C-alpha positions as a Markdown table, in Angstrom:
| # | Residue | x | y | z |
|---|---|---|---|---|
| 1 | Met | 78.6 | 132.1 | 102.3 |
| 2 | Ala | 77.0 | 128.9 | 100.9 |
| 3 | Lys | 77.6 | 125.5 | 102.4 |
| 4 | Met | 77.3 | 122.3 | 100.5 |
| 5 | Ile | 74.8 | 120.0 | 102.4 |
| 6 | His | 73.7 | 117.1 | 100.1 |
| 7 | Ser | 73.6 | 115.5 | 96.7 |
| 8 | Met | 70.5 | 113.7 | 95.5 |
| 9 | Ile | 70.2 | 110.5 | 93.5 |
| 10 | Arg | 67.1 | 108.6 | 92.5 |
| 11 | Val | 67.1 | 104.9 | 93.3 |
| 12 | Leu | 64.9 | 102.0 | 92.1 |
| 13 | Glu | 65.1 | 99.6 | 95.1 |
| 14 | Glu | 65.5 | 101.2 | 98.5 |
| 15 | Glu | 66.8 | 98.3 | 100.4 |
| 16 | Arg | 69.3 | 97.3 | 97.7 |
| 17 | Ser | 70.7 | 100.8 | 97.7 |
| 18 | Leu | 70.8 | 101.2 | 101.5 |
| 19 | Asp | 72.7 | 97.9 | 101.7 |
| 20 | Phe | 75.3 | 99.1 | 99.2 |
| 21 | Tyr | 75.9 | 102.5 | 100.8 |
| 22 | Arg | 76.1 | 100.9 | 104.3 |
| 23 | Lys | 78.6 | 98.3 | 103.1 |
| 24 | Ala | 80.6 | 100.6 | 100.9 |
| 25 | Phe | 80.7 | 103.9 | 102.8 |
| 26 | Asp | 79.3 | 103.2 | 106.3 |
| 27 | Leu | 76.3 | 105.5 | 105.5 |
| 28 | Glu | 73.2 | 105.2 | 107.7 |
| 29 | Val | 69.8 | 106.6 | 107.5 |
| 30 | Val | 69.6 | 109.9 | 109.5 |
| 31 | Glu | 66.1 | 110.8 | 108.3 |
| 32 | Arg | 63.2 | 109.4 | 106.2 |
| 33 | Val | 60.7 | 111.9 | 104.9 |
| 34 | Pro | 57.7 | 110.3 | 103.2 |
| 35 | Phe | 55.5 | 112.3 | 100.7 |
| 36 | Asp | 52.7 | 111.4 | 98.5 |
| 37 | Gly | 54.3 | 109.4 | 95.6 |
| 38 | Phe | 57.9 | 109.5 | 96.9 |
| 39 | Thr | 60.2 | 109.2 | 99.9 |
| 40 | Leu | 63.4 | 111.2 | 100.7 |
| 41 | Ile | 66.0 | 109.2 | 102.6 |
| 42 | Tyr | 69.0 | 111.1 | 104.0 |
| 43 | Leu | 72.2 | 109.1 | 104.6 |
| 44 | Ala | 75.4 | 110.2 | 106.4 |
| 45 | Asn | 78.2 | 109.0 | 108.6 |
| 46 | Ala | 80.4 | 110.5 | 111.3 |
| 47 | Gln | 83.1 | 111.6 | 108.9 |
| 48 | Ser | 81.2 | 114.5 | 107.4 |
| 49 | Asp | 78.1 | 116.7 | 107.7 |
| 50 | Phe | 77.5 | 116.2 | 103.9 |
| 51 | Glu | 74.6 | 113.9 | 103.2 |
| 52 | Leu | 73.4 | 111.7 | 100.4 |
| 53 | Glu | 69.7 | 112.2 | 99.6 |
| 54 | Met | 68.1 | 109.1 | 98.0 |
| 55 | Thr | 64.8 | 109.7 | 96.3 |
| 56 | Val | 62.6 | 106.6 | 96.0 |
| 57 | Asn | 59.6 | 107.2 | 93.7 |
| 58 | Ala | 56.5 | 105.0 | 94.4 |
| 59 | Gly | 55.5 | 102.7 | 91.6 |
| 60 | Arg | 58.7 | 103.1 | 89.7 |
| 61 | Ser | 59.7 | 99.8 | 88.1 |
| 62 | Glu | 62.2 | 100.7 | 85.3 |
| 63 | Ala | 65.8 | 101.8 | 85.8 |
| 64 | Tyr | 66.6 | 105.5 | 85.6 |
| 65 | Asp | 68.4 | 106.8 | 82.6 |
| 66 | Leu | 71.5 | 108.5 | 84.0 |
| 67 | Gly | 72.1 | 110.1 | 80.6 |
| 68 | Asp | 75.4 | 111.6 | 79.6 |
| 69 | Gly | 75.4 | 114.5 | 82.0 |
| 70 | Tyr | 76.0 | 112.6 | 85.3 |
| 71 | Gly | 79.6 | 112.7 | 86.5 |
| 72 | His | 80.2 | 111.1 | 89.9 |
| 73 | Leu | 80.1 | 111.5 | 93.7 |
| 74 | Ala | 83.5 | 111.3 | 95.5 |
| 75 | Val | 84.6 | 110.2 | 98.9 |
| 76 | Ser | 88.0 | 110.3 | 100.5 |
| 77 | Val | 89.7 | 107.4 | 102.4 |
| 78 | Glu | 93.0 | 106.9 | 104.2 |
| 79 | Asp | 94.1 | 103.9 | 102.1 |
| 80 | Ala | 92.6 | 103.5 | 98.6 |
| 81 | Glu | 94.3 | 100.1 | 98.1 |
| 82 | Ala | 92.9 | 98.7 | 101.3 |
| 83 | Glu | 89.4 | 100.0 | 100.4 |
| 84 | His | 89.7 | 98.6 | 96.9 |
| 85 | Lys | 90.4 | 95.2 | 98.4 |
| 86 | Arg | 87.6 | 95.5 | 100.9 |
| 87 | Phe | 85.1 | 96.4 | 98.1 |
| 88 | Leu | 86.3 | 93.4 | 96.1 |
| 89 | Asp | 85.9 | 91.1 | 99.1 |
| 90 | Leu | 82.4 | 92.4 | 99.6 |
| 91 | Gly | 81.6 | 91.6 | 96.0 |
| 92 | Leu | 80.9 | 95.2 | 95.1 |
| 93 | Thr | 81.4 | 96.5 | 91.5 |
| 94 | Val | 84.7 | 98.4 | 91.3 |
| 95 | Gly | 87.1 | 99.5 | 88.6 |
| 96 | Arg | 90.8 | 99.2 | 88.7 |
| 97 | Leu | 93.0 | 101.1 | 91.2 |
| 98 | Val | 94.6 | 104.1 | 89.4 |
| 99 | Asp | 97.6 | 106.2 | 90.3 |
| 100 | Met | 97.4 | 109.5 | 88.5 |
| 101 | Pro | 100.5 | 111.7 | 88.3 |
| 102 | Arg | 100.7 | 115.3 | 87.3 |
| 103 | Asp | 103.9 | 117.0 | 86.3 |
| 104 | Gly | 105.9 | 114.0 | 87.5 |
| 105 | Asn | 104.3 | 114.1 | 91.0 |
| 106 | Pro | 101.5 | 112.1 | 92.5 |
| 107 | Phe | 98.2 | 113.8 | 92.1 |
| 108 | Ala | 95.5 | 111.2 | 92.9 |
| 109 | Arg | 95.1 | 107.5 | 93.8 |
| 110 | Phe | 91.6 | 106.3 | 93.3 |
| 111 | Phe | 89.1 | 103.8 | 91.9 |
| 112 | Phe | 85.5 | 104.0 | 91.0 |
| 113 | Ala | 82.7 | 101.9 | 92.5 |
| 114 | Thr | 79.3 | 101.5 | 90.9 |
| 115 | Asp | 76.1 | 101.4 | 93.0 |
| 116 | Pro | 73.1 | 99.2 | 92.1 |
| 117 | Asp | 71.5 | 102.0 | 90.0 |
| 118 | Gly | 74.6 | 102.7 | 88.0 |
| 119 | Tyr | 75.9 | 105.8 | 89.8 |
| 120 | Lys | 79.7 | 106.1 | 89.9 |
| 121 | Ile | 81.4 | 106.9 | 93.2 |
| 122 | Glu | 85.1 | 107.9 | 93.1 |
| 123 | Val | 87.0 | 106.6 | 96.1 |
| 124 | Val | 90.1 | 108.7 | 96.4 |
| 125 | Gln | 93.0 | 108.5 | 98.8 |
| 126 | Arg | 93.3 | 111.4 | 101.2 |
| 127 | Gly | 96.2 | 113.7 | 100.4 |
| 128 | Gly | 97.0 | 117.0 | 98.6 |
| 129 | Arg | 93.7 | 118.6 | 97.7 |
| 130 | Phe | 91.7 | 115.5 | 98.6 |
| 131 | Lys | 91.0 | 115.9 | 102.3 |
């Protein structure tokens, strides 16, 4: 059976992105793997085995075009409202806190954060299908 292990994003400025993912999601570098022309940086925290792989291409100076196919990454938290406030206090780019019902019952409580390269990360409160 397959096991999901990581998702990859391309970032323009390594330190700027590392700073965001540390502040926002407590992700730390677990491994750096340099190659000719690019470096792979794996980030994780103690909450999950799943990793974020950041690819930094040498010599890249223009922002990546995320196109219209990228959706988002998602993380779960105990308290979406508290995290929303924490993100705002840190000066991170966040959308509004949303309560999304389905068939008259709560389905999801979430907000989206945007990283320095424009990637969207859904921050969803744990509960129901969101563990």
